[in-house]
C-alpha positions in Angstrom: 126.7 316.5 59.2 125.7 312.4 59.5 125.9 312.5 55.9 129.9 314.1 56.2 130.7 310.9 58.3 128.9 308.8 55.8 126.3 307.4 58.6 123.6 305.4 57.0 120.1 305.2 56.5 119.2 308.6 57.7 115.8 309.0 58.9 114.3 312.2 60.8 110.5 311.2 62.7 108.2 313.5 63.9 107.2 312.7 66.7 106.2 315.3 68.3 102.2 314.3 68.1 103.0 310.5 69.9 105.5 311.8 73.4 106.0 314.6 74.7 109.5 313.3 75.4 111.1 315.3 72.2 109.9 316.3 68.9 112.2 315.2 66.6 113.7 311.3 66.1 117.4 311.6 63.7 118.2 307.7 64.0 121.1 306.8 61.6 123.4 304.0 61.7 127.1 303.4 61.9 129.0 300.4 60.4 131.4 300.3 63.8 132.4 301.2 67.1 134.7 304.1 65.5 132.3 305.0 63.2 129.3 305.6 65.8 131.7 307.7 68.0 132.6 309.9 65.1 129.2 310.3 63.7 128.3 311.1 67.0 131.9 313.4 68.0 130.8 315.2 64.5 126.7 315.8 65.9 128.4 317.5 69.6 130.9 319.3 67.8 129.0 321.2 65.3 125.9 320.9 67.4 128.0 322.9 69.9 129.6 325.7 67.5 126.2 326.8 65.7 123.7 326.6 69.3 126.3 326.6 72.2 124.6 323.3 73.4 126.6 320.4 74.8 123.4 318.4 75.1 123.1 315.3 77.1 125.1 312.1 75.8 124.2 307.8 76.7 125.8 305.0 75.7 129.4 307.1 74.3 131.8 304.3 76.0 130.1 301.1 74.3 128.5 302.8 71.1 126.5 300.3 70.3 123.9 302.5 70.5 124.8 306.1 71.6 121.8 309.1 71.8 122.3 312.3 72.1 119.2 314.5 73.6 119.4 318.1 72.5 115.4 318.5 74.5 113.4 318.5 71.5 115.9 316.3 69.1 116.9 313.1 70.2 119.5 311.7 68.0 120.1 308.2 68.1 123.0 306.6 66.5 123.5 303.5 66.0 125.7 300.6 64.5 123.9 298.6 62.5 123.3 295.5 63.6 121.6 297.3 67.3 119.7 298.7 65.2 118.1 296.2 63.3 117.6 294.2 67.1 115.9 297.3 68.7 113.7 298.1 65.6 113.1 301.4 67.1 111.4 302.9 63.7 108.9 300.0 63.9 108.6 300.8 67.6 107.4 304.0 66.1 105.7 303.2 62.6 102.8 306.1 63.4 105.8 309.3 63.2 105.5 311.0 60.0 109.1 310.7 58.2 110.0 313.8 57.8 111.7 314.6 54.1 115.6 316.0 53.9 114.2 318.8 51.7 112.1 320.2 54.0 114.6 320.0 57.2 115.3 323.4 56.7 112.0 325.0 57.7 111.4 322.7 60.9 110.8 325.2 63.6 113.0 323.3 65.9 116.3 323.2 67.5 119.1 321.9 70.5 117.0 322.9 73.9 113.8 325.0 72.7 116.1 327.4 70.4 113.6 327.3 67.4 115.8 327.8 65.0 115.0 326.4 62.0 118.7 325.0 60.8 119.2 322.8 63.4 118.0 319.7 62.2 119.8 319.8 58.8 122.8 321.0 60.6 122.4 317.3 63.2 121.6 315.5 60.1 124.8 316.7 58.3 126.9 316.3 60.7 125.8 312.4 61.4 
């Protein structure tokens, strides 16, 4: 989903061993406020359709950094300059990167539904 909306620099970090906040962080970038909003809306729409989960959304008004919270998965959608400024990947540099080829085999899902395709759905939506 993120790739369908031409999100750039998509990264999935496995944070389970480092924090109780979430098992995975999905991080991607959009090139404008409008682009970031479109990516977020695609993720929300597809996650609701597939899992019935609306999640929690922060930052949608300014659309510099939108956070979608699905419990086990946090989706961070940044404008490119804001992502560079905050350096979220650097703060979580000890978290292993999940290769795209492994998304379908992950045991995750919104709000602990544990549906394996959840990361791939979110990645495709953004």
